[in-house]
C-alpha positions as protocol buffer text, in pm:
chain_id: "A"
residue {
  index: 1
  type: MET
  ca { x: -1935 y: -3560 z: 3261 }
}
residue {
  index: 2
  type: LEU
  ca { x: -2099 y: -3638 z: 3590 }
}
residue {
  index: 3
  type: SER
  ca { x: -2355 y: -3430 z: 3755 }
}
residue {
  index: 4
  type: HIS
  ca { x: -2283 y: -3228 z: 4054 }
}
residue {
  index: 5
  type: ARG
  ca { x: -2455 y: -3447 z: 4284 }
}
residue {
  index: 6
  type: PHE
  ca { x: -2199 y: -3712 z: 4218 }
}
residue {
  index: 7
  type: LYS
  ca { x: -1850 y: -3678 z: 4409 }
}
residue {
  index: 8
  type: PRO
  ca { x: -1504 y: -3784 z: 4317 }
}
residue {
  index: 9
  type: TYR
  ca { x: -1510 y: -4089 z: 4522 }
}
residue {
  index: 10
  type: HIS
  ca { x: -1809 y: -4208 z: 4315 }
}
residue {
  index: 11
  type: VAL
  ca { x: -1576 y: -4226 z: 4012 }
}
residue {
  index: 12
  type: PRO
  ca { x: -1384 y: -4550 z: 4142 }
}
residue {
  index: 13
  type: LEU
  ca { x: -1718 y: -4712 z: 4272 }
}
residue {
  index: 14
  type: PHE
  ca { x: -1817 y: -4668 z: 3925 }
}
residue {
  index: 15
  type: LEU
  ca { x: -1522 y: -4826 z: 3774 }
}
residue {
  index: 16
  type: ALA
  ca { x: -1540 y: -5137 z: 4034 }
}
residue {
  index: 17
  type: LYS
  ca { x: -1900 y: -5201 z: 3906 }
}
residue {
  index: 18
  type: TYR
  ca { x: -1819 y: -5164 z: 3566 }
}
residue {
  index: 19
  type: ALA
  ca { x: -1511 y: -5432 z: 3606 }
}
residue {
  index: 20
  type: TRP
  ca { x: -1790 y: -5654 z: 3818 }
}
residue {
  index: 21
  type: LEU
  ca { x: -2018 y: -5633 z: 3560 }
}
residue {
  index: 22
  type: ALA
  ca { x: -1788 y: -5685 z: 3245 }
}
residue {
  index: 23
  type: ALA
  ca { x: -1643 y: -5998 z: 3445 }
}
residue {
  index: 24
  type: ARG
  ca { x: -1970 y: -6141 z: 3467 }
}
residue {
  index: 25
  type: ARG
  ca { x: -2081 y: -6051 z: 3116 }
}
residue {
  index: 26
  type: ARG
  ca { x: -2369 y: -5856 z: 3218 }
}
residue {
  index: 27
  type: PRO
  ca { x: -2472 y: -5531 z: 3045 }
}
residue {
  index: 28
  type: VAL
  ca { x: -2327 y: -5225 z: 3173 }
}
residue {
  index: 29
  type: LEU
  ca { x: -2600 y: -5021 z: 3008 }
}
residue {
  index: 30
  type: VAL
  ca { x: -2955 y: -5083 z: 2962 }
}
residue {
  index: 31
  type: HIS
  ca { x: -3184 y: -4879 z: 2781 }
}
residue {
  index: 32
  type: PHE
  ca { x: -3542 y: -4891 z: 2851 }
}
residue {
  index: 33
  type: GLU
  ca { x: -3790 y: -4799 z: 2566 }
}
residue {
  index: 34
  type: VAL
  ca { x: -4072 y: -4690 z: 2764 }
}
residue {
  index: 35
  type: THR
  ca { x: -4280 y: -4592 z: 2455 }
}
residue {
  index: 36
  type: LEU
  ca { x: -4236 y: -4642 z: 2076 }
}
residue {
  index: 37
  type: ARG
  ca { x: -4514 y: -4386 z: 2000 }
}
residue {
  index: 38
  type: CYS
  ca { x: -4362 y: -4031 z: 1922 }
}
residue {
  index: 39
  type: ASN
  ca { x: -4488 y: -3678 z: 1793 }
}
residue {
  index: 40
  type: ALA
  ca { x: -4222 y: -3592 z: 1608 }
}
residue {
  index: 41
  type: ARG
  ca { x: -4179 y: -3697 z: 1233 }
}
residue {
  index: 42
  type: CYS
  ca { x: -3785 y: -3741 z: 1136 }
}
residue {
  index: 43
  type: GLY
  ca { x: -3708 y: -3896 z: 813 }
}
residue {
  index: 44
  type: PHE
  ca { x: -3450 y: -4172 z: 937 }
}
residue {
  index: 45
  type: CYS
  ca { x: -3692 y: -4326 z: 1189 }
}
residue {
  index: 46
  type: ASP
  ca { x: -4040 y: -4484 z: 1190 }
}
residue {
  index: 47
  type: TYR
  ca { x: -4123 y: -4437 z: 1551 }
}
residue {
  index: 48
  type: TRP
  ca { x: -4358 y: -4155 z: 1472 }
}
residue {
  index: 49
  type: LYS
  ca { x: -4607 y: -4440 z: 1263 }
}
residue {
  index: 50
  type: THR
  ca { x: -4665 y: -4608 z: 1594 }
}
residue {
  index: 51
  type: PRO
  ca { x: -5029 y: -4616 z: 1671 }
}
residue {
  index: 52
  type: ALA
  ca { x: -5192 y: -4464 z: 1968 }
}
residue {
  index: 53
  type: GLU
  ca { x: -5339 y: -4807 z: 2067 }
}
residue {
  index: 54
  type: ALA
  ca { x: -4981 y: -4936 z: 2121 }
}
residue {
  index: 55
  type: LYS
  ca { x: -4972 y: -4777 z: 2469 }
}
residue {
  index: 56
  type: ALA
  ca { x: -5182 y: -5012 z: 2626 }
}
residue {
  index: 57
  type: ASP
  ca { x: -4912 y: -5256 z: 2584 }
}
residue {
  index: 58
  type: GLU
  ca { x: -4674 y: -5049 z: 2780 }
}
residue {
  index: 59
  type: LEU
  ca { x: -4548 y: -5169 z: 3073 }
}
residue {
  index: 60
  type: GLN
  ca { x: -4618 y: -4962 z: 3409 }
}
residue {
  index: 61
  type: SER
  ca { x: -4302 y: -5026 z: 3587 }
}
residue {
  index: 62
  type: PHE
  ca { x: -3941 y: -5124 z: 3458 }
}
residue {
  index: 63
  type: ALA
  ca { x: -3839 y: -5162 z: 3823 }
}
residue {
  index: 64
  type: ASP
  ca { x: -3814 y: -5547 z: 3825 }
}
residue {
  index: 65
  type: ALA
  ca { x: -3598 y: -5541 z: 3517 }
}
residue {
  index: 66
  type: ALA
  ca { x: -3372 y: -5312 z: 3661 }
}
residue {
  index: 67
  type: ARG
  ca { x: -3325 y: -5486 z: 3966 }
}
residue {
  index: 68
  type: PHE
  ca { x: -3256 y: -5806 z: 3784 }
}
residue {
  index: 69
  type: PHE
  ca { x: -2969 y: -5646 z: 3565 }
}
residue {
  index: 70
  type: ASN
  ca { x: -2847 y: -5419 z: 3806 }
}
residue {
  index: 71
  type: PRO
  ca { x: -2643 y: -5211 z: 3551 }
}
residue {
  index: 72
  type: MET
  ca { x: -2442 y: -4907 z: 3618 }
}
residue {
  index: 73
  type: LEU
  ca { x: -2604 y: -4720 z: 3327 }
}
residue {
  index: 74
  type: VAL
  ca { x: -2971 y: -4662 z: 3278 }
}
residue {
  index: 75
  type: THR
  ca { x: -3129 y: -4468 z: 2975 }
}
residue {
  index: 76
  type: PHE
  ca { x: -3486 y: -4371 z: 2940 }
}
residue {
  index: 77
  type: THR
  ca { x: -3570 y: -4338 z: 2576 }
}
residue {
  index: 78
  type: GLY
  ca { x: -3840 y: -4428 z: 2335 }
}
residue {
  index: 79
  type: GLY
  ca { x: -3998 y: -4311 z: 2099 }
}
residue {
  index: 80
  type: GLU
  ca { x: -4025 y: -3988 z: 2287 }
}
residue {
  index: 81
  type: PRO
  ca { x: -4028 y: -4075 z: 2674 }
}
residue {
  index: 82
  type: LEU
  ca { x: -4211 y: -3744 z: 2748 }
}
residue {
  index: 83
  type: LEU
  ca { x: -4542 y: -3903 z: 2630 }
}
residue {
  index: 84
  type: ARG
  ca { x: -4547 y: -4111 z: 2920 }
}
residue {
  index: 85
  type: ARG
  ca { x: -4745 y: -3900 z: 3178 }
}
residue {
  index: 86
  type: ASP
  ca { x: -4625 y: -4150 z: 3435 }
}
residue {
  index: 87
  type: LEU
  ca { x: -4231 y: -4113 z: 3358 }
}
residue {
  index: 88
  type: GLU
  ca { x: -4134 y: -3954 z: 3703 }
}
residue {
  index: 89
  type: ASP
  ca { x: -4292 y: -4279 z: 3841 }
}
residue {
  index: 90
  type: LEU
  ca { x: -4093 y: -4526 z: 3602 }
}
residue {
  index: 91
  type: VAL
  ca { x: -3795 y: -4313 z: 3688 }
}
residue {
  index: 92
  type: ALA
  ca { x: -3851 y: -4321 z: 4055 }
}
residue {
  index: 93
  type: ALA
  ca { x: -3913 y: -4694 z: 4064 }
}
residue {
  index: 94
  type: VAL
  ca { x: -3625 y: -4784 z: 3844 }
}
residue {
  index: 95
  type: ASN
  ca { x: -3368 y: -4536 z: 4098 }
}
residue {
  index: 96
  type: GLU
  ca { x: -3497 y: -4726 z: 4419 }
}
residue {
  index: 97
  type: ALA
  ca { x: -3424 y: -5048 z: 4262 }
}
residue {
  index: 98
  type: VAL
  ca { x: -3055 y: -5004 z: 4164 }
}
residue {
  index: 99
  type: ARG
  ca { x: -2807 y: -4856 z: 4424 }
}
residue {
  index: 100
  type: LEU
  ca { x: -2499 y: -4743 z: 4227 }
}
residue {
  index: 101
  type: LYS
  ca { x: -2617 y: -4600 z: 3856 }
}
residue {
  index: 102
  type: TYR
  ca { x: -2638 y: -4306 z: 3623 }
}
residue {
  index: 103
  type: VAL
  ca { x: -2956 y: -4249 z: 3456 }
}
residue {
  index: 104
  type: THR
  ca { x: -3009 y: -4062 z: 3184 }
}
residue {
  index: 105
  type: LEU
  ca { x: -3331 y: -3930 z: 2966 }
}
residue {
  index: 106
  type: ILE
  ca { x: -3307 y: -3910 z: 2613 }
}
residue {
  index: 107
  type: THR
  ca { x: -3557 y: -3659 z: 2448 }
}
residue {
  index: 108
  type: HIS
  ca { x: -3632 y: -3467 z: 2114 }
}
residue {
  index: 109
  type: GLY
  ca { x: -3690 y: -3160 z: 2393 }
}
residue {
  index: 110
  type: ALA
  ca { x: -4030 y: -3049 z: 2201 }
}
residue {
  index: 111
  type: MET
  ca { x: -4242 y: -3126 z: 2547 }
}
residue {
  index: 112
  type: LEU
  ca { x: -3942 y: -3022 z: 2789 }
}
residue {
  index: 113
  type: THR
  ca { x: -4007 y: -2754 z: 3052 }
}
residue {
  index: 114
  type: ALA
  ca { x: -3809 y: -2674 z: 3350 }
}
residue {
  index: 115
  type: GLU
  ca { x: -4068 y: -2748 z: 3551 }
}
residue {
  index: 116
  type: ARG
  ca { x: -4106 y: -3111 z: 3417 }
}
residue {
  index: 117
  type: ALA
  ca { x: -3701 y: -3168 z: 3416 }
}
residue {
  index: 118
  type: VAL
  ca { x: -3692 y: -3058 z: 3807 }
}
residue {
  index: 119
  type: ALA
  ca { x: -3969 y: -3325 z: 3857 }
}
residue {
  index: 120
  type: LEU
  ca { x: -3744 y: -3569 z: 3668 }
}
residue {
  index: 121
  type: ARG
  ca { x: -3445 y: -3472 z: 3846 }
}
residue {
  index: 122
  type: GLU
  ca { x: -3605 y: -3526 z: 4173 }
}
residue {
  index: 123
  type: SER
  ca { x: -3727 y: -3858 z: 4056 }
}
residue {
  index: 124
  type: GLY
  ca { x: -3366 y: -3982 z: 3966 }
}
residue {
  index: 125
  type: ILE
  ca { x: -3241 y: -3834 z: 3645 }
}
residue {
  index: 126
  type: ASP
  ca { x: -2901 y: -3751 z: 3619 }
}
residue {
  index: 127
  type: GLN
  ca { x: -2846 y: -3645 z: 3291 }
}
residue {
  index: 128
  type: PHE
  ca { x: -3064 y: -3475 z: 3012 }
}
residue {
  index: 129
  type: SER
  ca { x: -2968 y: -3576 z: 2647 }
}
residue {
  index: 130
  type: ILE
  ca { x: -3167 y: -3344 z: 2398 }
}
residue {
  index: 131
  type: SER
  ca { x: -3134 y: -3429 z: 2027 }
}
residue {
  index: 132
  type: LEU
  ca { x: -2990 y: -3133 z: 1840 }
}
residue {
  index: 133
  type: ASP
  ca { x: -2845 y: -3181 z: 1496 }
}
residue {
  index: 134
  type: TYR
  ca { x: -2840 y: -2821 z: 1341 }
}
residue {
  index: 135
  type: LEU
  ca { x: -2836 y: -2461 z: 1513 }
}
residue {
  index: 136
  type: ASP
  ca { x: -3085 y: -2315 z: 1270 }
}
residue {
  index: 137
  type: GLY
  ca { x: -3433 y: -2395 z: 1128 }
}
residue {
  index: 138
  type: ARG
  ca { x: -3274 y: -2709 z: 947 }
}
residue {
  index: 139
  type: HIS
  ca { x: -3331 y: -2883 z: 1288 }
}
residue {
  index: 140
  type: ASP
  ca { x: -3706 y: -2800 z: 1307 }
}
residue {
  index: 141
  type: VAL
  ca { x: -3762 y: -2951 z: 945 }
}
residue {
  index: 142
  type: ALA
  ca { x: -3546 y: -3250 z: 1005 }
}
residue {
  index: 143
  type: ARG
  ca { x: -3790 y: -3339 z: 1325 }
}
residue {
  index: 144
  type: GLY
  ca { x: -4077 y: -3218 z: 1172 }
}
residue {
  index: 145
  type: ILE
  ca { x: -4155 y: -2973 z: 1457 }
}
residue {
  index: 146
  type: PRO
  ca { x: -4198 y: -2609 z: 1366 }
}
residue {
  index: 147
  type: GLY
  ca { x: -4015 y: -2398 z: 1630 }
}
residue {
  index: 148
  type: LEU
  ca { x: -3834 y: -2716 z: 1793 }
}
residue {
  index: 149
  type: THR
  ca { x: -3467 y: -2545 z: 1792 }
}
residue {
  index: 150
  type: GLU
  ca { x: -3596 y: -2239 z: 1967 }
}
residue {
  index: 151
  type: ARG
  ca { x: -3794 y: -2429 z: 2231 }
}
residue {
  index: 152
  type: ILE
  ca { x: -3514 y: -2608 z: 2301 }
}
residue {
  index: 153
  type: PHE
  ca { x: -3301 y: -2358 z: 2378 }
}
residue {
  index: 154
  type: ARG
  ca { x: -3574 y: -2187 z: 2589 }
}
residue {
  index: 155
  type: ALA
  ca { x: -3598 y: -2491 z: 2773 }
}
residue {
  index: 156
  type: VAL
  ca { x: -3213 y: -2514 z: 2832 }
}
residue {
  index: 157
  type: ASP
  ca { x: -3189 y: -2175 z: 2967 }
}
residue {
  index: 158
  type: ALA
  ca { x: -3492 y: -2224 z: 3227 }
}
residue {
  index: 159
  type: MET
  ca { x: -3338 y: -2559 z: 3330 }
}
residue {
  index: 160
  type: ARG
  ca { x: -3008 y: -2404 z: 3390 }
}
residue {
  index: 161
  type: ALA
  ca { x: -3169 y: -2126 z: 3600 }
}
residue {
  index: 162
  type: ARG
  ca { x: -3331 y: -2380 z: 3803 }
}
residue {
  index: 163
  type: GLY
  ca { x: -2980 y: -2537 z: 3910 }
}
residue {
  index: 164
  type: ILE
  ca { x: -3001 y: -2853 z: 3627 }
}
residue {
  index: 165
  type: ASP
  ca { x: -2616 y: -2887 z: 3552 }
}
residue {
  index: 166
  type: ASN
  ca { x: -2619 y: -3193 z: 3337 }
}
residue {
  index: 167
  type: ILE
  ca { x: -2771 y: -3130 z: 3010 }
}
residue {
  index: 168
  type: ARG
  ca { x: -2620 y: -3285 z: 2683 }
}
residue {
  index: 169
  type: PHE
  ca { x: -2688 y: -3230 z: 2323 }
}
residue {
  index: 170
  type: ASN
  ca { x: -2720 y: -3535 z: 2133 }
}
residue {
  index: 171
  type: THR
  ca { x: -2578 y: -3467 z: 1762 }
}
residue {
  index: 172
  type: VAL
  ca { x: -2584 y: -3720 z: 1482 }
}
residue {
  index: 173
  type: ILE
  ca { x: -2286 y: -3651 z: 1225 }
}
residue {
  index: 174
  type: LYS
  ca { x: -2447 y: -3634 z: 873 }
}
residue {
  index: 175
  type: ASP
  ca { x: -2348 y: -3549 z: 519 }
}
residue {
  index: 176
  type: ASP
  ca { x: -2497 y: -3207 z: 543 }
}
residue {
  index: 177
  type: ASN
  ca { x: -2402 y: -3088 z: 932 }
}
residue {
  index: 178
  type: LEU
  ca { x: -2037 y: -3115 z: 933 }
}
residue {
  index: 179
  type: ASP
  ca { x: -1993 y: -2746 z: 946 }
}
residue {
  index: 180
  type: GLN
  ca { x: -2244 y: -2747 z: 1268 }
}
residue {
  index: 181
  type: LEU
  ca { x: -2055 y: -2975 z: 1491 }
}
residue {
  index: 182
  type: LEU
  ca { x: -1808 y: -2747 z: 1602 }
}
residue {
  index: 183
  type: PRO
  ca { x: -2029 y: -2448 z: 1640 }
}
residue {
  index: 184
  type: ILE
  ca { x: -2279 y: -2678 z: 1847 }
}
residue {
  index: 185
  type: VAL
  ca { x: -2012 y: -2793 z: 2069 }
}
residue {
  index: 186
  type: GLU
  ca { x: -1892 y: -2402 z: 2115 }
}
residue {
  index: 187
  type: ARG
  ca { x: -2305 y: -2279 z: 2154 }
}
residue {
  index: 188
  type: ALA
  ca { x: -2311 y: -2618 z: 2428 }
}
residue {
  index: 189
  type: ALA
  ca { x: -1990 y: -2476 z: 2580 }
}
residue {
  index: 190
  type: SER
  ca { x: -2131 y: -2095 z: 2652 }
}
residue {
  index: 191
  type: LEU
  ca { x: -2443 y: -2270 z: 2820 }
}
residue {
  index: 192
  type: GLY
  ca { x: -2276 y: -2467 z: 3003 }
}
residue {
  index: 193
  type: CYS
  ca { x: -2403 y: -2814 z: 2877 }
}
residue {
  index: 194
  type: GLY
  ca { x: -2219 y: -3112 z: 2690 }
}
residue {
  index: 195
  type: VAL
  ca { x: -2241 y: -3303 z: 2367 }
}
residue {
  index: 196
  type: ASN
  ca { x: -2246 y: -3642 z: 2270 }
}
residue {
  index: 197
  type: PHE
  ca { x: -2171 y: -3720 z: 1899 }
}
residue {
  index: 198
  type: SER
  ca { x: -2301 y: -4017 z: 1693 }
}
residue {
  index: 199
  type: VAL
  ca { x: -2275 y: -4112 z: 1318 }
}
residue {
  index: 200
  type: TYR
  ca { x: -2587 y: -4131 z: 1087 }
}
residue {
  index: 201
  type: THR
  ca { x: -2683 y: -4472 z: 958 }
}
residue {
  index: 202
  type: ASP
  ca { x: -2957 y: -4579 z: 746 }
}
residue {
  index: 203
  type: ALA
  ca { x: -3035 y: -4881 z: 942 }
}
residue {
  index: 204
  type: LYS
  ca { x: -3356 y: -4794 z: 1084 }
}
residue {
  index: 205
  type: ASN
  ca { x: -3581 y: -4744 z: 773 }
}
residue {
  index: 206
  type: GLY
  ca { x: -3335 y: -4733 z: 500 }
}
residue {
  index: 207
  type: ASN
  ca { x: -3311 y: -4364 z: 472 }
}
residue {
  index: 208
  type: ARG
  ca { x: -2959 y: -4319 z: 293 }
}
residue {
  index: 209
  type: THR
  ca { x: -3009 y: -3950 z: 245 }
}
residue {
  index: 210
  type: HIS
  ca { x: -2782 y: -3827 z: 518 }
}
residue {
  index: 211
  type: LEU
  ca { x: -2543 y: -4088 z: 459 }
}
residue {
  index: 212
  type: ILE
  ca { x: -2169 y: -3970 z: 409 }
}
residue {
  index: 213
  type: ASP
  ca { x: -2014 y: -4040 z: 81 }
}
residue {
  index: 214
  type: GLY
  ca { x: -1669 y: -4005 z: -58 }
}
residue {
  index: 215
  type: VAL
  ca { x: -1695 y: -3684 z: -171 }
}
residue {
  index: 216
  type: ARG
  ca { x: -1730 y: -3533 z: 181 }
}
residue {
  index: 217
  type: LEU
  ca { x: -1479 y: -3775 z: 341 }
}
residue {
  index: 218
  type: ALA
  ca { x: -1224 y: -3497 z: 343 }
}
residue {
  index: 219
  type: GLU
  ca { x: -1462 y: -3260 z: 512 }
}
residue {
  index: 220
  type: LEU
  ca { x: -1540 y: -3513 z: 748 }
}
residue {
  index: 221
  type: ASP
  ca { x: -1185 y: -3572 z: 874 }
}
residue {
  index: 222
  type: ASP
  ca { x: -1143 y: -3194 z: 905 }
}
residue {
  index: 223
  type: ALA
  ca { x: -1492 y: -3189 z: 1116 }
}
residue {
  index: 224
  type: VAL
  ca { x: -1353 y: -3471 z: 1348 }
}
residue {
  index: 225
  type: ALA
  ca { x: -1023 y: -3311 z: 1365 }
}
residue {
  index: 226
  type: ARG
  ca { x: -1127 y: -2976 z: 1501 }
}
residue {
  index: 227
  type: VAL
  ca { x: -1371 y: -3157 z: 1749 }
}
residue {
  index: 228
  type: LEU
  ca { x: -1090 y: -3353 z: 1872 }
}
residue {
  index: 229
  type: ASP
  ca { x: -866 y: -3070 z: 1900 }
}
residue {
  index: 230
  type: TYR
  ca { x: -1122 y: -2859 z: 2092 }
}
residue {
  index: 231
  type: LYS
  ca { x: -1175 y: -3156 z: 2297 }
}
residue {
  index: 232
  type: ARG
  ca { x: -831 y: -3222 z: 2410 }
}
residue {
  index: 233
  type: ARG
  ca { x: -797 y: -2835 z: 2502 }
}
residue {
  index: 234
  type: ARG
  ca { x: -1109 y: -2833 z: 2708 }
}
residue {
  index: 235
  type: ARG
  ca { x: -1246 y: -3144 z: 2908 }
}
residue {
  index: 236
  type: GLY
  ca { x: -1602 y: -3201 z: 2991 }
}
residue {
  index: 237
  type: VAL
  ca { x: -1786 y: -3039 z: 2720 }
}
residue {
  index: 238
  type: ILE
  ca { x: -1758 y: -3342 z: 2442 }
}
residue {
  index: 239
  type: THR
  ca { x: -1850 y: -3640 z: 2617 }
}
residue {
  index: 240
  type: ASN
  ca { x: -1747 y: -3903 z: 2353 }
}
residue {
  index: 241
  type: SER
  ca { x: -1412 y: -4098 z: 2405 }
}
residue {
  index: 242
  type: ASP
  ca { x: -1166 y: -3973 z: 2199 }
}
residue {
  index: 243
  type: ALA
  ca { x: -1112 y: -4328 z: 2078 }
}
residue {
  index: 244
  type: TYR
  ca { x: -1479 y: -4318 z: 1970 }
}
residue {
  index: 245
  type: LEU
  ca { x: -1437 y: -4017 z: 1765 }
}
residue {
  index: 246
  type: GLU
  ca { x: -1108 y: -4145 z: 1613 }
}
residue {
  index: 247
  type: MET
  ca { x: -1287 y: -4399 z: 1477 }
}
residue {
  index: 248
  type: VAL
  ca { x: -1590 y: -4231 z: 1305 }
}
residue {
  index: 249
  type: PRO
  ca { x: -1418 y: -4171 z: 983 }
}
residue {
  index: 250
  type: GLN
  ca { x: -1256 y: -4512 z: 965 }
}
residue {
  index: 251
  type: TRP
  ca { x: -1624 y: -4669 z: 1010 }
}
residue {
  index: 252
  type: VAL
  ca { x: -1750 y: -4464 z: 749 }
}
residue {
  index: 253
  type: ARG
  ca { x: -1484 y: -4564 z: 507 }
}
residue {
  index: 254
  type: GLY
  ca { x: -1560 y: -4926 z: 613 }
}
residue {
  index: 255
  type: GLU
  ca { x: -1232 y: -4974 z: 769 }
}
residue {
  index: 256
  type: LEU
  ca { x: -1359 y: -5131 z: 1128 }
}
residue {
  index: 257
  type: THR
  ca { x: -1355 y: -5498 z: 1133 }
}
residue {
  index: 258
  type: GLU
  ca { x: -1426 y: -5554 z: 1518 }
}
residue {
  index: 259
  type: PRO
  ca { x: -1770 y: -5734 z: 1600 }
}
residue {
  index: 260
  type: CYS
  ca { x: -2037 y: -5551 z: 1747 }
}
residue {
  index: 261
  type: ARG
  ca { x: -2084 y: -5592 z: 2096 }
}
residue {
  index: 262
  type: SER
  ca { x: -2420 y: -5450 z: 2127 }
}
residue {
  index: 263
  type: GLY
  ca { x: -2626 y: -5711 z: 2366 }
}
residue {
  index: 264
  type: GLU
  ca { x: -2309 y: -5810 z: 2555 }
}
residue {
  index: 265
  type: ARG
  ca { x: -2231 y: -5430 z: 2690 }
}
residue {
  index: 266
  type: THR
  ca { x: -2556 y: -5280 z: 2635 }
}
residue {
  index: 267
  type: ILE
  ca { x: -2922 y: -5396 z: 2551 }
}
residue {
  index: 268
  type: HIS
  ca { x: -3271 y: -5245 z: 2504 }
}
residue {
  index: 269
  type: LEU
  ca { x: -3604 y: -5337 z: 2661 }
}
residue {
  index: 270
  type: ASP
  ca { x: -3905 y: -5263 z: 2447 }
}
residue {
  index: 271
  type: PRO
  ca { x: -4222 y: -5064 z: 2608 }
}
residue {
  index: 272
  type: ALA
  ca { x: -4342 y: -5444 z: 2682 }
}
residue {
  index: 273
  type: GLY
  ca { x: -4020 y: -5599 z: 2856 }
}
residue {
  index: 274
  type: ARG
  ca { x: -3893 y: -5774 z: 2545 }
}
residue {
  index: 275
  type: VAL
  ca { x: -3499 y: -5768 z: 2506 }
}
residue {
  index: 276
  type: LYS
  ca { x: -3318 y: -5685 z: 2211 }
}
residue {
  index: 277
  type: ARG
  ca { x: -2936 y: -5650 z: 2114 }
}
residue {
  index: 278
  type: CYS
  ca { x: -2989 y: -5314 z: 1947 }
}
residue {
  index: 279
  type: PRO
  ca { x: -3245 y: -5040 z: 1902 }
}
residue {
  index: 280
  type: ASP
  ca { x: -3263 y: -5131 z: 1518 }
}
residue {
  index: 281
  type: PHE
  ca { x: -3298 y: -5515 z: 1589 }
}
residue {
  index: 282
  type: PRO
  ca { x: -3590 y: -5715 z: 1672 }
}
residue {
  index: 283
  type: THR
  ca { x: -3667 y: -5851 z: 2011 }
}
residue {
  index: 284
  type: ASP
  ca { x: -3550 y: -6194 z: 2120 }
}
residue {
  index: 285
  type: PHE
  ca { x: -3714 y: -6286 z: 2449 }
}
residue {
  index: 286
  type: HIS
  ca { x: -3857 y: -6132 z: 2771 }
}
residue {
  index: 287
  type: TRP
  ca { x: -3628 y: -6004 z: 3004 }
}
residue {
  index: 288
  type: ARG
  ca { x: -3718 y: -6279 z: 3252 }
}
residue {
  index: 289
  type: ASP
  ca { x: -3602 y: -6531 z: 3009 }
}
residue {
  index: 290
  type: PHE
  ca { x: -3243 y: -6332 z: 2943 }
}
residue {
  index: 291
  type: GLU
  ca { x: -2963 y: -6522 z: 2765 }
}
residue {
  index: 292
  type: ARG
  ca { x: -2641 y: -6383 z: 2725 }
}
residue {
  index: 293
  type: TYR
  ca { x: -2560 y: -6233 z: 2376 }
}
residue {
  index: 294
  type: GLU
  ca { x: -2264 y: -6319 z: 2189 }
}
residue {
  index: 295
  type: PRO
  ca { x: -2045 y: -6029 z: 1934 }
}
residue {
  index: 296
  type: ILE
  ca { x: -2223 y: -6011 z: 1610 }
}
residue {
  index: 297
  type: ASP
  ca { x: -2044 y: -5959 z: 1271 }
}
residue {
  index: 298
  type: CYS
  ca { x: -2285 y: -5673 z: 1215 }
}
residue {
  index: 299
  type: ASP
  ca { x: -2164 y: -5314 z: 1068 }
}
residue {
  index: 300
  type: ALA
  ca { x: -2485 y: -5165 z: 1000 }
}
residue {
  index: 301
  type: CYS
  ca { x: -2423 y: -4877 z: 1244 }
}
residue {
  index: 302
  type: PHE
  ca { x: -2167 y: -4704 z: 1427 }
}
residue {
  index: 303
  type: TYR
  ca { x: -2380 y: -4559 z: 1724 }
}
residue {
  index: 304
  type: ALA
  ca { x: -2168 y: -4408 z: 2012 }
}
residue {
  index: 305
  type: CYS
  ca { x: -2356 y: -4704 z: 2227 }
}
residue {
  index: 306
  type: ARG
  ca { x: -2123 y: -4937 z: 1971 }
}
residue {
  index: 307
  type: GLY
  ca { x: -1838 y: -4745 z: 1952 }
}
residue {
  index: 308
  type: GLU
  ca { x: -1795 y: -4631 z: 2303 }
}
residue {
  index: 309
  type: ALA
  ca { x: -1850 y: -5042 z: 2395 }
}
residue {
  index: 310
  type: GLN
  ca { x: -1560 y: -5107 z: 2163 }
}
residue {
  index: 311
  type: ALA
  ca { x: -1315 y: -4776 z: 2278 }
}
residue {
  index: 312
  type: PRO
  ca { x: -1040 y: -4872 z: 2509 }
}
residue {
  index: 313
  type: LEU
  ca { x: -1023 y: -4750 z: 2831 }
}
residue {
  index: 314
  type: ARG
  ca { x: -785 y: -4438 z: 2850 }
}
residue {
  index: 315
  type: LEU
  ca { x: -670 y: -4183 z: 3116 }
}
residue {
  index: 316
  type: SER
  ca { x: -822 y: -3953 z: 2866 }
}
residue {
  index: 317
  type: ARG
  ca { x: -1166 y: -4109 z: 2943 }
}
residue {
  index: 318
  type: VAL
  ca { x: -1155 y: -4059 z: 3335 }
}
residue {
  index: 319
  type: ARG
  ca { x: -1052 y: -3723 z: 3257 }
}
residue {
  index: 320
  type: ASP
  ca { x: -1389 y: -3693 z: 3049 }
}
residue {
  index: 321
  type: VAL
  ca { x: -1575 y: -3833 z: 3350 }
}
residue {
  index: 322
  type: MET
  ca { x: -1440 y: -3599 z: 3607 }
}
residue {
  index: 323
  type: GLY
  ca { x: -1468 y: -3291 z: 3371 }
}
residue {
  index: 324
  type: HIS
  ca { x: -1779 y: -3053 z: 3426 }
}
residue {
  index: 325
  type: ALA
  ca { x: -1920 y: -2791 z: 3145 }
}
residue {
  index: 326
  type: ARG
  ca { x: -1922 y: -2448 z: 3262 }
}
residue {
  index: 327
  type: PRO
  ca { x: -2071 y: -2143 z: 3072 }
}
residue {
  index: 328
  type: VAL
  ca { x: -1823 y: -1950 z: 2901 }
}
residue {
  index: 329
  type: ALA
  ca { x: -1875 y: -1613 z: 2733 }
}
């Protein structure tokens, strides 16, 4: 699902750049973790424990690293990236450094306003991705931010009113939100937004609370089947590939054996510019000393960044990219 600032002719250009990067075994997607500080208190993540003093080690620009990797996809993430008051400057510098790219911001949404979203869009953000795992107060509890869900939808309404056309909800598939997946999709469609699913893992801090166990496997199968049915009837709302969604139940059952390609197709840079193959792995070297990663025999997660890297390129994926989420009654 491309922003309307892109045109159909950009699709073959992106495909060509993807092929060029893949042939050279260069990362297609680079995540810039601009801070590890966070003002949420998610039980599955310990970033909120990062001390305020860590701010002193955060790079003032990621432009040189962006120029070095020249990726097709760029993500600004954290921690909570909106804690960086200079985020617009960071985005603008990377936007200037890379010619053909698609830039995403991932946020929990508590600090997102229409005014700041407009400023970030003008700096180069193409897509705003907001975490949303439930449509009710459970999301506030899970993120440790009272009133968060209402705040998110208020911000989305204001952003849409200001002409921001590519907002996506990032939804983590958990043991207790399987009944929420399709309603989140339908709510997103009503707002003209998209949804990207990932599946819960305890890899971040060992919290096994939301792992999907054998008792819920049939419920998972049904929920994913409903999501896929919706997606095949209406492209442009669910932004995962069909293949990734099909593989989610397989991963939960332990049936996937393909090595993880993290580090090969996608890398993370921490706030000091050190590279790691995965957000849940330690850093290996500074980006200036980058060495190519090899696939690794790791099955700790099935995040979308991993699953999409393994997903085959089908015609349906091209239709997904070309589709746009438009509000429906």
